[in-house]
TORPA-4810 file (N, C-alpha, C, O; in nm, 3 decimals):
<nodes>
NODE_1_0.307_0.421_-1.447_0.203_0.448_-1.539_0.060_0.512_-1.498_-0.021_0.463_-1.420_M
NODE_2_0.053_0.600_-1.549_-0.116_0.629_-1.538_-0.219_0.610_-1.620_-0.231_0.648_-1.737_I
NODE_3_-0.312_0.534_-1.537_-0.410_0.483_-1.581_-0.544_0.568_-1.631_-0.591_0.658_-1.562_K
NODE_4_-0.609_0.524_-1.777_-0.707_0.622_-1.771_-0.847_0.538_-1.816_-0.860_0.440_-1.889_F
NODE_5_-0.896_0.578_-1.780_-1.062_0.550_-1.795_-1.139_0.642_-1.873_-1.114_0.759_-1.847_L
NODE_6_-1.235_0.620_-1.970_-1.280_0.750_-2.027_-1.446_0.666_-2.030_-1.466_0.545_-2.045_T
NODE_7_-1.530_0.757_-2.015_-1.683_0.729_-2.007_-1.768_0.794_-2.117_-1.736_0.897_-2.176_F
NODE_8_-1.874_0.725_-2.136_-1.965_0.784_-2.207_-2.053_0.848_-2.050_-2.052_0.800_-1.937_D
NODE_9_-2.118_0.963_-2.101_-2.180_1.048_-1.998_-2.353_0.980_-1.963_-2.378_0.905_-1.869_C
NODE_10_-2.434_1.020_-2.045_-2.566_1.000_-2.082_-2.591_0.855_-2.076_-2.547_0.778_-2.161_Y
NODE_11_-2.670_0.813_-1.963_-2.706_0.656_-1.985_-2.573_0.583_-1.916_-2.599_0.471_-1.872_G
NODE_12_-2.484_0.610_-1.905_-2.402_0.563_-1.802_-2.357_0.634_-1.693_-2.292_0.563_-1.616_T
NODE_13_-2.366_0.726_-1.667_-2.319_0.805_-1.545_-2.449_0.886_-1.506_-2.488_0.881_-1.389_L
NODE_14_-2.523_0.966_-1.610_-2.609_1.004_-1.572_-2.770_0.952_-1.610_-2.784_0.900_-1.721_L
NODE_15_-2.878_0.963_-1.532_-3.000_0.879_-1.588_-3.040_1.015_-1.680_-3.030_1.129_-1.636_N
NODE_16_-3.084_0.983_-1.812_-3.161_1.048_-1.889_-3.308_1.060_-1.900_-3.370_1.101_-1.998_E
NODE_17_-3.346_1.025_-1.809_-3.518_1.024_-1.765_-3.573_1.110_-1.778_-3.676_1.125_-1.844_D
NODE_18_-3.481_1.229_-1.683_-3.543_1.378_-1.666_-3.572_1.468_-1.808_-3.666_1.547_-1.819_G
NODE_19_-3.468_1.438_-1.916_-3.509_1.502_-2.038_-3.628_1.438_-2.082_-3.732_1.504_-2.083_T
NODE_20_-3.627_1.306_-2.125_-3.741_1.224_-2.171_-3.883_1.275_-2.101_-3.982_1.303_-2.167_Y
NODE_21_-3.875_1.282_-1.949_-4.007_1.324_-1.858_-4.019_1.456_-1.893_-4.139_1.478_-1.914_D
NODE_22_-3.949_1.559_-1.910_-4.022_1.689_-1.972_-4.058_1.700_-2.122_-4.136_1.786_-2.162_A
NODE_23_-4.007_1.624_-2.192_-4.103_1.585_-2.332_-4.246_1.561_-2.290_-4.340_1.636_-2.313_V
NODE_24_-4.251_1.411_-2.204_-4.370_1.378_-2.223_-4.455_1.479_-2.111_-4.577_1.481_-2.092_A
NODE_25_-4.356_1.555_-2.047_-4.512_1.672_-1.975_-4.537_1.729_-2.047_-4.656_1.756_-2.056_Q
NODE_26_-4.428_1.795_-2.164_-4.480_1.887_-2.253_-4.598_1.836_-2.322_-4.700_1.904_-2.329_A
NODE_27_-4.589_1.705_-2.381_-4.683_1.676_-2.436_-4.830_1.651_-2.395_-4.927_1.678_-2.465_A
NODE_28_-4.832_1.605_-2.295_-4.959_1.609_-2.164_-5.006_1.764_-2.146_-5.119_1.787_-2.104_S
NODE_29_-4.942_1.840_-2.168_-4.990_1.964_-2.160_-5.034_2.058_-2.286_-5.108_2.157_-2.283_Q
NODE_30_-4.951_1.984_-2.426_-5.049_1.984_-2.534_-5.130_1.904_-2.571_-5.169_1.908_-2.688_I
NODE_31_-5.167_1.829_-2.498_-5.292_1.735_-2.527_-5.265_1.619_-2.609_-5.368_1.571_-2.657_G
NODE_32_-5.143_1.551_-2.645_-5.099_1.448_-2.747_-5.019_1.370_-2.613_-4.953_1.412_-2.518_V
NODE_33_-5.065_1.228_-2.661_-4.997_1.093_-2.617_-4.852_1.131_-2.573_-4.772_1.163_-2.661_D
NODE_34_-4.810_1.129_-2.431_-4.663_1.136_-2.382_-4.562_1.061_-2.407_-4.447_1.103_-2.417_P
NODE_35_-4.602_0.928_-2.423_-4.546_0.831_-2.410_-4.502_0.801_-2.540_-4.389_0.756_-2.557_E
NODE_36_-4.609_0.828_-2.668_-4.540_0.848_-2.782_-4.458_0.962_-2.812_-4.374_0.954_-2.903_L
NODE_37_-4.471_1.053_-2.755_-4.380_1.156_-2.784_-4.243_1.144_-2.729_-4.138_1.181_-2.782_A
NODE_38_-4.258_1.094_-2.627_-4.113_1.033_-2.541_-4.044_0.945_-2.688_-3.956_0.982_-2.765_R
NODE_39_-4.116_0.837_-2.686_-4.077_0.764_-2.775_-3.980_0.813_-2.917_-3.872_0.771_-2.958_Q
NODE_40_-4.071_0.919_-2.969_-4.018_0.982_-3.094_-3.895_1.100_-3.086_-3.809_1.139_-3.165_R
NODE_41_-3.918_1.121_-2.998_-3.775_1.254_-2.915_-3.689_1.135_-2.903_-3.604_1.142_-2.991_F
NODE_42_-3.674_1.025_-2.828_-3.559_0.936_-2.807_-3.493_0.894_-2.933_-3.371_0.905_-2.944_R
NODE_43_-3.581_0.837_-3.049_-3.532_0.809_-3.152_-3.522_0.908_-3.239_-3.448_0.864_-3.326_T
NODE_44_-3.552_1.009_-3.264_-3.469_1.129_-3.310_-3.327_1.145_-3.275_-3.237_1.149_-3.359_Y
NODE_45_-3.313_1.152_-3.155_-3.213_1.203_-3.091_-3.078_1.090_-3.106_-2.958_1.115_-3.120_Q
NODE_46_-3.135_0.988_-3.099_-3.029_0.907_-3.145_-2.992_0.877_-3.275_-2.917_0.784_-3.304_A
NODE_47_-3.035_0.943_-3.341_-3.012_0.878_-3.535_-2.906_0.979_-3.570_-2.933_1.092_-3.611_D
NODE_48_-2.797_0.937_-3.554_-2.681_0.976_-3.618_-2.684_1.066_-3.750_-2.611_1.162_-3.777_R
NODE_49_-2.772_1.018_-3.815_-2.819_1.099_-3.954_-2.849_1.276_-3.935_-2.810_1.376_-3.997_N
NODE_50_-2.937_1.254_-3.819_-2.938_1.406_-3.775_-2.807_1.473_-3.722_-2.820_1.595_-3.725_H
NODE_51_-2.738_1.451_-3.695_-2.611_1.490_-3.655_-2.527_1.569_-3.755_-2.462_1.667_-3.717_M
NODE_52_-2.526_1.521_-3.906_-2.472_1.542_-3.979_-2.510_1.665_-4.123_-2.620_1.651_-4.177_H
NODE_53_-2.419_1.775_-4.173_-2.314_1.807_-4.088_-2.318_1.833_-3.932_-2.422_1.863_-3.873_P
NODE_54_-2.188_1.819_-3.867_-2.206_1.898_-3.716_-2.298_2.002_-3.669_-2.296_2.119_-3.708_Y
NODE_55_-2.391_1.947_-3.571_-2.459_2.088_-3.536_-2.416_2.076_-3.378_-2.342_1.987_-3.337_L
NODE_56_-2.459_2.155_-3.314_-2.436_2.160_-3.143_-2.551_2.122_-3.084_-2.653_2.176_-3.127_D
NODE_57_-2.562_2.037_-2.990_-2.646_1.977_-2.893_-2.793_2.026_-2.846_-2.899_1.970_-2.818_Y
NODE_58_-2.742_2.166_-2.852_-2.887_2.252_-2.816_-2.965_2.271_-2.953_-3.088_2.274_-2.945_D
NODE_59_-2.906_2.285_-3.076_-2.954_2.305_-3.193_-3.051_2.140_-3.222_-3.165_2.118_-3.263_L
NODE_60_-2.938_2.052_-3.178_-3.049_1.891_-3.239_-3.154_1.921_-3.156_-3.266_1.935_-3.206_L
NODE_61_-3.134_1.934_-3.016_-3.270_1.941_-2.973_-3.347_2.003_-2.953_-3.432_1.971_-2.870_T
NODE_62_-3.353_2.114_-3.016_-3.466_2.212_-3.066_-3.508_2.119_-3.206_-3.617_2.061_-3.201_R
NODE_63_-3.434_2.106_-3.314_-3.509_2.041_-3.408_-3.567_1.928_-3.407_-3.642_1.886_-3.496_N
NODE_64_-3.517_1.835_-3.243_-3.605_1.728_-3.258_-3.751_1.777_-3.198_-3.847_1.700_-3.207_N
NODE_65_-3.763_1.882_-3.147_-3.895_1.940_-3.085_-3.949_1.958_-3.200_-4.039_1.875_-3.217_L
NODE_66_-3.938_2.020_-3.276_-3.953_2.097_-3.416_-4.039_1.984_-3.491_-4.154_1.992_-3.534_I
NODE_67_-3.918_1.835_-3.493_-3.959_1.749_-3.574_-4.095_1.709_-3.485_-4.195_1.678_-3.549_H
NODE_68_-4.102_1.708_-3.362_-4.235_1.640_-3.303_-4.347_1.718_-3.345_-4.456_1.664_-3.365_L
NODE_69_-4.327_1.855_-3.363_-4.457_1.939_-3.415_-4.492_1.840_-3.544_-4.586_1.761_-3.553_D
NODE_70_-4.404_1.864_-3.624_-4.428_1.805_-3.766_-4.497_1.679_-3.748_-4.587_1.645_-3.825_Y
NODE_71_-4.463_1.613_-3.659_-4.507_1.475_-3.672_-4.641_1.446_-3.617_-4.710_1.349_-3.648_Q
NODE_72_-4.678_1.562_-3.510_-4.826_1.540_-3.433_-4.889_1.640_-3.550_-5.008_1.668_-3.533_F
NODE_73_-4.838_1.686_-3.640_-4.919_1.768_-3.694_-4.959_1.922_-3.629_-5.077_1.951_-3.607_G
NODE_74_-4.837_2.025_-3.598_-4.828_2.101_-3.524_-4.805_2.210_-3.521_-4.748_2.229_-3.628_L
NODE_75_-4.811_2.312_-3.465_-4.689_2.435_-3.511_-4.666_2.491_-3.397_-4.752_2.542_-3.325_R
NODE_76_-4.506_2.480_-3.368_-4.433_2.547_-3.279_-4.515_2.539_-3.117_-4.535_2.621_-3.027_H
NODE_77_-4.542_2.418_-3.133_-4.623_2.347_-2.959_-4.512_2.283_-2.893_-4.494_2.323_-2.778_Q
NODE_78_-4.436_2.198_-2.931_-4.351_2.119_-2.898_-4.218_2.240_-2.906_-4.150_2.243_-2.803_F
NODE_79_-4.183_2.320_-2.998_-4.056_2.381_-2.973_-4.052_2.474_-2.892_-3.945_2.521_-2.853_E
NODE_80_-4.231_2.542_-2.832_-4.189_2.639_-2.730_-4.131_2.598_-2.611_-4.103_2.686_-2.530_R
NODE_81_-4.101_2.449_-2.574_-4.049_2.385_-2.460_-3.947_2.375_-2.466_-3.885_2.316_-2.378_Y
NODE_82_-3.893_2.421_-2.559_-3.717_2.396_-2.619_-3.649_2.449_-2.423_-3.587_2.370_-2.352_F
NODE_83_-3.673_2.544_-2.395_-3.628_2.615_-2.267_-3.610_2.503_-2.172_-3.504_2.462_-2.124_P
NODE_84_-3.747_2.456_-2.150_-3.770_2.354_-2.002_-3.700_2.233_-2.055_-3.635_2.167_-1.974_E
NODE_85_-3.704_2.195_-2.174_-3.631_2.059_-2.177_-3.493_2.094_-2.150_-3.447_2.041_-2.048_V
NODE_86_-3.411_2.171_-2.217_-3.282_2.205_-2.222_-3.240_2.231_-2.054_-3.128_2.220_-2.005_L
NODE_87_-3.336_2.260_-2.000_-3.312_2.299_-1.835_-3.325_2.165_-1.778_-3.245_2.158_-1.685_I
NODE_88_-3.387_2.057_-1.792_-3.440_1.945_-1.744_-3.274_1.845_-1.811_-3.229_1.755_-1.740_A
NODE_89_-3.207_1.879_-1.939_-3.083_1.833_-1.933_-2.998_1.835_-1.873_-2.929_1.746_-1.823_H
NODE_90_-2.991_1.972_-1.869_-2.868_2.045_-1.733_-2.867_1.998_-1.623_-2.768_1.983_-1.552_R
NODE_91_-3.016_1.962_-1.591_-2.992_1.894_-1.426_-3.023_1.753_-1.445_-3.134_1.744_-1.393_S
NODE_92_-2.992_1.647_-1.485_-3.016_1.538_-1.476_-2.913_1.477_-1.353_-2.812_1.528_-1.303_L
NODE_93_-2.967_1.374_-1.330_-2.889_1.321_-1.180_-2.826_1.199_-1.202_-2.885_1.128_-1.283_K
NODE_94_-2.716_1.150_-1.150_-2.658_1.026_-1.122_-2.743_0.896_-1.105_-2.846_0.879_-1.041_P
NODE_95_-2.684_0.825_-1.167_-2.760_0.691_-1.125_-2.717_0.665_-0.949_-2.613_0.713_-0.904_F
NODE_96_-2.816_0.582_-0.860_-2.740_0.565_-0.770_-2.606_0.541_-0.706_-2.567_0.603_-0.607_P
NODE_97_-2.524_0.426_-0.781_-2.405_0.392_-0.773_-2.303_0.471_-0.806_-2.192_0.456_-0.753_E
NODE_98_-2.327_0.559_-0.893_-2.243_0.626_-0.978_-2.126_0.734_-0.875_-2.006_0.746_-0.900_V
NODE_99_-2.167_0.773_-0.811_-2.073_0.902_-0.720_-2.008_0.822_-0.633_-1.888_0.849_-0.624_I
NODE_100_-2.053_0.714_-0.552_-1.959_0.658_-0.484_-1.851_0.546_-0.606_-1.733_0.522_-0.582_A
NODE_101_-1.896_0.514_-0.681_-1.798_0.394_-0.757_-1.693_0.525_-0.830_-1.589_0.464_-0.854_T
NODE_102_-1.681_0.614_-0.857_-1.614_0.773_-0.926_-1.485_0.805_-0.827_-1.370_0.836_-0.856_L
NODE_103_-1.552_0.784_-0.697_-1.495_0.829_-0.617_-1.384_0.730_-0.537_-1.292_0.766_-0.463_K
NODE_104_-1.421_0.605_-0.574_-1.341_0.483_-0.568_-1.221_0.473_-0.660_-1.106_0.439_-0.633_T
NODE_105_-1.279_0.513_-0.784_-1.214_0.450_-0.922_-1.078_0.572_-0.885_-0.959_0.544_-0.887_L
NODE_106_-1.141_0.718_-0.851_-1.038_0.858_-0.830_-0.920_0.773_-0.705_-0.799_0.771_-0.724_Q
NODE_107_-0.977_0.721_-0.606_-0.834_0.677_-0.518_-0.806_0.574_-0.539_-0.764_0.516_-0.439_Q
NODE_108_-0.809_0.484_-0.678_-0.738_0.388_-0.690_-0.640_0.446_-0.813_-0.552_0.375_-0.861_R
NODE_109_-0.664_0.573_-0.856_-0.521_0.627_-0.896_-0.574_0.654_-1.070_-0.490_0.662_-1.159_G
NODE_110_-0.694_0.662_-1.090_-0.727_0.643_-1.243_-0.750_0.784_-1.280_-0.787_0.854_-1.187_Y
NODE_111_-0.734_0.847_-1.408_-0.763_0.950_-1.444_-0.896_0.981_-1.526_-0.895_0.945_-1.643_H
NODE_112_-0.968_1.021_-1.495_-1.096_1.033_-1.558_-1.135_1.112_-1.686_-1.107_1.231_-1.692_L
NODE_113_-1.186_1.063_-1.768_-1.202_1.140_-1.886_-1.352_1.116_-1.898_-1.408_1.018_-1.850_I
NODE_114_-1.424_1.229_-1.977_-1.579_1.205_-2.007_-1.543_1.228_-2.172_-1.466_1.317_-2.209_M
NODE_115_-1.598_1.151_-2.248_-1.650_1.175_-2.385_-1.800_1.167_-2.432_-1.866_1.065_-2.451_M
NODE_116_-1.832_1.281_-2.445_-2.006_1.316_-2.429_-2.016_1.374_-2.602_-1.940_1.446_-2.666_S
NODE_117_-2.144_1.307_-2.637_-2.202_1.372_-2.712_-2.305_1.498_-2.679_-2.423_1.507_-2.711_N
NODE_118_-2.210_1.608_-2.593_-2.271_1.703_-2.534_-2.256_1.845_-2.613_-2.233_1.839_-2.734_S
NODE_119_-2.268_1.980_-2.544_-2.187_2.065_-2.592_-2.165_2.149_-2.455_-2.212_2.129_-2.343_S
NODE_120_-2.035_2.300_-2.522_-2.020_2.352_-2.387_-2.120_2.394_-2.318_-2.083_2.385_-2.201_W
NODE_121_-2.220_2.434_-2.321_-2.305_2.510_-2.273_-2.378_2.437_-2.187_-2.443_2.484_-2.093_D
NODE_122_-2.370_2.298_-2.220_-2.457_2.218_-2.133_-2.375_2.125_-2.048_-2.413_2.108_-1.932_I
NODE_123_-2.287_2.075_-2.083_-2.187_1.967_-2.009_-2.133_1.996_-1.873_-2.116_1.902_-1.795_I
NODE_124_-2.102_2.135_-1.832_-2.054_2.197_-1.689_-2.142_2.126_-1.579_-2.108_2.048_-1.489_P
NODE_125_-2.289_2.186_-1.619_-2.377_2.146_-1.522_-2.395_1.974_-1.472_-2.417_1.926_-1.361_A
NODE_126_-2.375_1.911_-1.607_-2.377_1.760_-1.594_-2.263_1.726_-1.521_-2.266_1.645_-1.428_N
NODE_127_-2.167_1.780_-1.556_-2.021_1.720_-1.491_-2.039_1.761_-1.354_-2.009_1.685_-1.262_A
NODE_128_-2.077_1.853_-1.337_-2.063_1.884_-1.175_-2.155_1.831_-1.058_-2.145_1.841_-0.936_A
NODE_129_-2.270_1.757_-1.163_-2.333_1.645_-1.055_-2.303_1.542_-1.008_-2.366_1.474_-0.927_A
NODE_130_-2.158_1.515_-1.079_-2.074_1.371_-1.011_-2.011_1.380_-0.937_-1.954_1.280_-0.893_L
NODE_131_-1.990_1.507_-0.884_-1.891_1.543_-0.779_-1.744_1.505_-0.775_-1.674_1.543_-0.681_E
NODE_132_-1.686_1.421_-0.885_-1.555_1.407_-0.912_-1.484_1.509_-1.030_-1.554_1.549_-1.122_V
NODE_133_-1.380_1.537_-1.023_-1.290_1.577_-1.129_-1.312_1.496_-1.251_-1.316_1.373_-1.252_P
NODE_134_-1.328_1.584_-1.366_-1.294_1.473_-1.502_-1.220_1.593_-1.621_-1.226_1.716_-1.615_F
NODE_135_-1.164_1.526_-1.707_-1.167_1.583_-1.816_-1.228_1.558_-1.894_-1.240_1.438_-1.923_D
NODE_136_-1.308_1.673_-1.980_-1.439_1.683_-2.034_-1.399_1.720_-2.206_-1.337_1.816_-2.251_I
NODE_137_-1.463_1.596_-2.281_-1.432_1.610_-2.418_-1.566_1.608_-2.498_-1.595_1.495_-2.536_W
NODE_138_-1.646_1.694_-2.530_-1.767_1.666_-2.612_-1.735_1.675_-2.749_-1.627_1.699_-2.803_T
NODE_139_-1.864_1.648_-2.806_-1.886_1.669_-2.953_-1.844_1.809_-3.014_-1.790_1.824_-3.123_A
NODE_140_-1.880_1.911_-2.924_-1.842_2.025_-2.985_-1.699_2.075_-3.011_-1.653_2.156_-3.092_E
NODE_141_-1.643_1.998_-2.913_-1.471_2.008_-2.913_-1.397_1.978_-3.061_-1.306_2.037_-3.119_D
NODE_142_-1.503_1.824_-3.105_-1.396_1.808_-3.222_-1.489_1.786_-3.320_-1.443_1.706_-3.401_V
NODE_143_-1.587_1.819_-3.345_-1.657_1.850_-3.450_-1.730_1.769_-3.501_-1.781_1.800_-3.609_H
NODE_144_-1.767_1.605_-3.425_-1.798_1.477_-3.482_-1.872_1.428_-3.309_-1.830_1.454_-3.196_A
NODE_145_-1.988_1.355_-3.352_-2.069_1.251_-3.239_-1.993_1.139_-3.243_-1.932_1.094_-3.340_Y
NODE_146_-1.998_1.102_-3.143_-1.981_0.928_-3.132_-2.092_0.877_-3.191_-2.203_0.929_-3.176_K
NODE_147_-2.074_0.778_-3.259_-1.942_0.689_-3.304_-1.839_0.683_-3.358_-1.752_0.596_-3.355_P
NODE_148_-1.850_0.837_-3.446_-1.732_0.873_-3.534_-1.597_0.823_-3.483_-1.571_0.857_-3.368_D
NODE_149_-1.522_0.761_-3.534_-1.414_0.716_-3.512_-1.300_0.861_-3.463_-1.212_0.857_-3.378_H
NODE_150_-1.336_0.968_-3.541_-1.241_1.098_-3.518_-1.265_1.130_-3.367_-1.166_1.142_-3.296_A
NODE_151_-1.370_1.142_-3.320_-1.372_1.181_-3.174_-1.291_1.062_-3.077_-1.218_1.094_-2.983_F
NODE_152_-1.311_0.954_-3.107_-1.179_0.843_-3.048_-1.081_0.889_-3.032_-1.030_0.931_-2.928_F
NODE_153_-1.032_0.887_-3.172_-0.909_0.887_-3.228_-0.842_1.044_-3.182_-0.722_1.059_-3.160_K
NODE_154_-0.931_1.143_-3.173_-0.870_1.244_-3.100_-0.823_1.271_-2.931_-0.733_1.340_-2.881_A
NODE_155_-0.935_1.177_-2.867_-0.891_1.137_-2.766_-0.795_1.081_-2.740_-0.706_1.134_-2.674_V
NODE_156_-0.783_0.917_-2.803_-0.679_0.866_-2.784_-0.503_0.892_-2.791_-0.409_0.835_-2.735_E
NODE_157_-0.512_1.027_-2.905_-0.388_1.035_-2.927_-0.347_1.162_-2.852_-0.231_1.202_-2.862_E
NODE_158_-0.453_1.239_-2.763_-0.436_1.350_-2.681_-0.373_1.259_-2.549_-0.279_1.313_-2.492_H
NODE_159_-0.402_1.169_-2.514_-0.376_1.093_-2.417_-0.278_1.005_-2.420_-0.209_0.993_-2.319_Y
NODE_160_-0.245_0.905_-2.559_-0.166_0.839_-2.596_-0.234_0.680_-2.524_-0.186_0.572_-2.489_G
NODE_161_-0.318_0.717_-2.527_-0.430_0.563_-2.485_-0.372_0.453_-2.579_-0.350_0.452_-2.700_L
NODE_162_-0.351_0.331_-2.449_-0.288_0.187_-2.506_-0.405_0.085_-2.463_-0.498_0.111_-2.388_T
NODE_163_-0.381_-0.019_-2.521_-0.462_-0.131_-2.430_-0.411_-0.176_-2.284_-0.462_-0.250_-2.200_P
NODE_164_-0.289_-0.102_-2.284_-0.221_-0.169_-2.148_-0.274_-0.029_-2.028_-0.268_-0.047_-1.907_E
NODE_165_-0.314_0.075_-2.076_-0.303_0.206_-1.970_-0.494_0.231_-1.948_-0.548_0.288_-1.854_N
NODE_166_-0.552_0.175_-2.056_-0.704_0.231_-2.072_-0.812_0.142_-2.060_-0.797_0.023_-2.089_H
NODE_167_-0.943_0.199_-2.012_-1.057_0.107_-2.049_-1.138_0.233_-2.079_-1.125_0.350_-2.042_W
NODE_168_-1.236_0.165_-2.166_-1.365_0.281_-2.195_-1.504_0.192_-2.151_-1.536_0.076_-2.175_H
NODE_169_-1.583_0.316_-2.064_-1.654_0.254_-1.991_-1.823_0.312_-2.033_-1.827_0.434_-2.013_I
NODE_170_-1.940_0.265_-2.078_-2.041_0.304_-2.201_-2.142_0.242_-2.185_-2.149_0.120_-2.186_A
NODE_171_-2.252_0.331_-2.167_-2.377_0.245_-2.184_-2.409_0.223_-2.330_-2.456_0.115_-2.366_E
NODE_172_-2.384_0.328_-2.421_-2.411_0.316_-2.534_-2.350_0.235_-2.619_-2.230_0.253_-2.637_G
NODE_173_-2.438_0.100_-2.710_-2.367_-0.006_-2.766_-2.346_0.061_-2.904_-2.227_0.060_-2.933_Y
NODE_174_-2.418_0.112_-2.990_-2.375_0.156_-3.082_-2.271_0.266_-3.088_-2.181_0.264_-3.172_P
NODE_175_-2.286_0.368_-2.993_-2.226_0.480_-2.976_-2.075_0.490_-2.956_-1.988_0.571_-2.990_S
NODE_176_-2.079_0.347_-2.870_-1.939_0.370_-2.781_-1.885_0.202_-2.813_-1.775_0.189_-2.867_D
NODE_177_-1.956_0.092_-2.781_-1.875_0.007_-2.765_-1.862_-0.068_-2.959_-1.786_-0.159_-2.991_I
NODE_178_-1.911_-0.032_-3.007_-1.884_-0.050_-3.140_-1.757_0.001_-3.205_-1.685_-0.075_-3.270_V
NODE_179_-1.728_0.141_-3.185_-1.630_0.205_-3.244_-1.508_0.148_-3.123_-1.393_0.124_-3.162_P
NODE_180_-1.539_0.133_-3.003_-1.428_0.112_-2.932_-1.356_-0.062_-2.938_-1.250_-0.104_-2.891_A
NODE_181_-1.480_-0.143_-3.026_-1.449_-0.273_-3.046_-1.338_-0.281_-3.216_-1.259_-0.362_-3.263_N
NODE_182_-1.395_-0.150_-3.256_-1.313_-0.133_-3.432_-1.205_-0.070_-3.395_-1.119_-0.081_-3.482_D
NODE_183_-1.156_0.015_-3.270_-1.047_0.072_-3.234_-0.916_0.011_-3.139_-0.802_0.051_-3.116_L
NODE_184_-1.000_-0.111_-3.095_-0.888_-0.186_-3.026_-0.885_-0.165_-2.907_-0.804_-0.228_-2.839_G
NODE_185_-0.990_-0.051_-2.835_-1.008_-0.037_-2.706_-1.097_-0.136_-2.608_-1.216_-0.167_-2.617_W
NODE_186_-0.983_-0.180_-2.494_-1.050_-0.239_-2.382_-1.179_-0.186_-2.334_-1.143_-0.084_-2.274_P
NODE_187_-1.294_-0.190_-2.324_-1.428_-0.211_-2.311_-1.516_-0.236_-2.195_-1.473_-0.344_-2.155_S
NODE_188_-1.607_-0.204_-2.122_-1.671_-0.252_-2.051_-1.837_-0.180_-2.107_-1.851_-0.064_-2.146_I
NODE_189_-1.925_-0.260_-2.099_-2.033_-0.222_-2.130_-2.123_-0.233_-2.046_-2.165_-0.344_-2.014_W
NODE_190_-2.180_-0.099_-1.985_-2.284_-0.080_-1.878_-2.412_-0.133_-1.948_-2.471_-0.047_-2.012_I
NODE_191_-2.456_-0.231_-1.950_-2.595_-0.266_-2.004_-2.719_-0.296_-1.892_-2.768_-0.403_-1.854_N
NODE_192_-2.753_-0.141_-1.852_-2.832_-0.137_-1.755_-2.988_-0.206_-1.787_-3.077_-0.206_-1.702_R
NODE_193_-3.001_-0.251_-1.893_-3.158_-0.260_-1.945_-3.132_-0.452_-2.013_-3.216_-0.531_-2.056_I
NODE_194_-2.979_-0.466_-1.994_-2.967_-0.611_-2.041_-2.993_-0.647_-2.185_-3.026_-0.763_-2.208_S
NODE_195_-2.985_-0.580_-2.261_-3.013_-0.535_-2.384_-2.899_-0.616_-2.494_-2.776_-0.619_-2.491_A
NODE_196_-3.005_-0.683_-2.595_-2.920_-0.769_-2.656_-2.808_-0.671_-2.771_-2.838_-0.559_-2.812_A
NODE_197_-2.680_-0.743_-2.805_-2.616_-0.643_-2.890_-2.681_-0.666_-3.040_-2.724_-0.773_-3.085_P
NODE_198_-2.677_-0.548_-3.100_-2.698_-0.536_-3.243_-2.618_-0.573_-3.316_-2.665_-0.622_-3.419_T
NODE_199_-2.465_-0.571_-3.308_-2.331_-0.605_-3.424_-2.279_-0.716_-3.374_-2.324_-0.782_-3.279_A
NODE_200_-2.190_-0.736_-3.433_-2.096_-0.825_-3.415_-2.009_-0.782_-3.265_-1.986_-0.867_-3.179_A
NODE_201_-1.969_-0.645_-3.252_-1.874_-0.607_-3.180_-1.950_-0.650_-3.007_-2.068_-0.651_-2.972_A
NODE_202_-1.810_-0.686_-2.922_-1.839_-0.760_-2.806_-1.764_-0.668_-2.734_-1.654_-0.632_-2.775_R
NODE_203_-1.817_-0.622_-2.621_-1.712_-0.562_-2.462_-1.624_-0.638_-2.441_-1.635_-0.755_-2.478_P
NODE_204_-1.525_-0.598_-2.384_-1.456_-0.706_-2.279_-1.502_-0.725_-2.172_-1.457_-0.825_-2.117_T
NODE_205_-1.592_-0.656_-2.103_-1.646_-0.713_-2.007_-1.794_-0.644_-2.009_-1.820_-0.547_-2.080_H
NODE_206_-1.885_-0.705_-1.924_-2.051_-0.662_-1.953_-2.083_-0.639_-1.800_-2.060_-0.727_-1.717_E
NODE_207_-2.124_-0.545_-1.774_-2.214_-0.506_-1.639_-2.349_-0.431_-1.639_-2.387_-0.365_-1.736_A
NODE_208_-2.411_-0.443_-1.537_-2.542_-0.410_-1.528_-2.567_-0.270_-1.479_-2.648_-0.189_-1.524_T
NODE_209_-2.478_-0.253_-1.372_-2.433_-0.105_-1.301_-2.297_-0.082_-1.273_-2.211_-0.168_-1.254_T
NODE_210_-2.282_0.058_-1.272_-2.142_0.110_-1.265_-2.036_0.045_-1.145_-1.915_0.040_-1.164_L
NODE_211_-2.093_0.003_-1.039_-2.031_-0.025_-0.913_-1.933_-0.148_-0.985_-1.810_-0.136_-0.993_D
NODE_212_-2.007_-0.268_-1.034_-1.959_-0.373_-1.085_-1.825_-0.371_-1.183_-1.760_-0.473_-1.205_Q
NODE_213_-1.793_-0.239_-1.239_-1.656_-0.241_-1.286_-1.545_-0.241_-1.181_-1.431_-0.251_-1.228_V
NODE_214_-1.555_-0.233_-1.061_-1.462_-0.233_-0.971_-1.384_-0.374_-0.949_-1.269_-0.383_-0.905_L
NODE_215_-1.472_-0.489_-0.989_-1.395_-0.593_-0.955_-1.294_-0.628_-1.088_-1.214_-0.721_-1.081_Q
NODE_216_-1.303_-0.556_-1.191_-1.183_-0.540_-1.293_-1.069_-0.409_-1.301_-0.965_-0.401_-1.366_W
NODE_217_-1.127_-0.316_-1.212_-1.024_-0.216_-1.216_-0.999_-0.188_-1.061_-1.068_-0.138_-0.972_L
NODE_218_-0.858_-0.248_-1.067_-0.795_-0.269_-0.934_-0.689_-0.157_-0.920_-0.621_-0.149_-0.818_K
</nodes>
């Protein structure tokens, strides 16, 4: 039996701080509060209301920067840093334990699948940083962002995923753990900051770093 693992990318495998650092650096150069800009950028990017109807991730990011201009009373100041922010996002690095853990899972015979709220022009560089082969599914492939069940069902149907042959591994609680719970997917929540659940959904297991999943995935 083929064993499948589906992964969220950002926050689970790759550290997103590089993107937020680029926004904060732009804010410093513009002359506004960098931590406030970082916070507002993160909040906008996580709000699924800004993703409907579907739009590509790079456009979502540009809209976010335009929104920052509006919030700070600026005109085309954050927006002109769009190339730098996008380059930073393509250049994200894995968390320290990730590559070794992925290689161990590959050696144990797992088929690795990435499910990312990203797009075709960004994800190849992100995947290359992980150094192991993945099947890659993005929001652009299915024209839906997680937690939309359409994304999950497309992957489920393509591979024939069942509770017996598959685990979903993710840092995102509302984007991944909640829909996984809705659909009956066994899941492992990579809760790096020990956050409290914000809904009734519960993962099968919970860990603070990716390497801890090895105790359950033999």
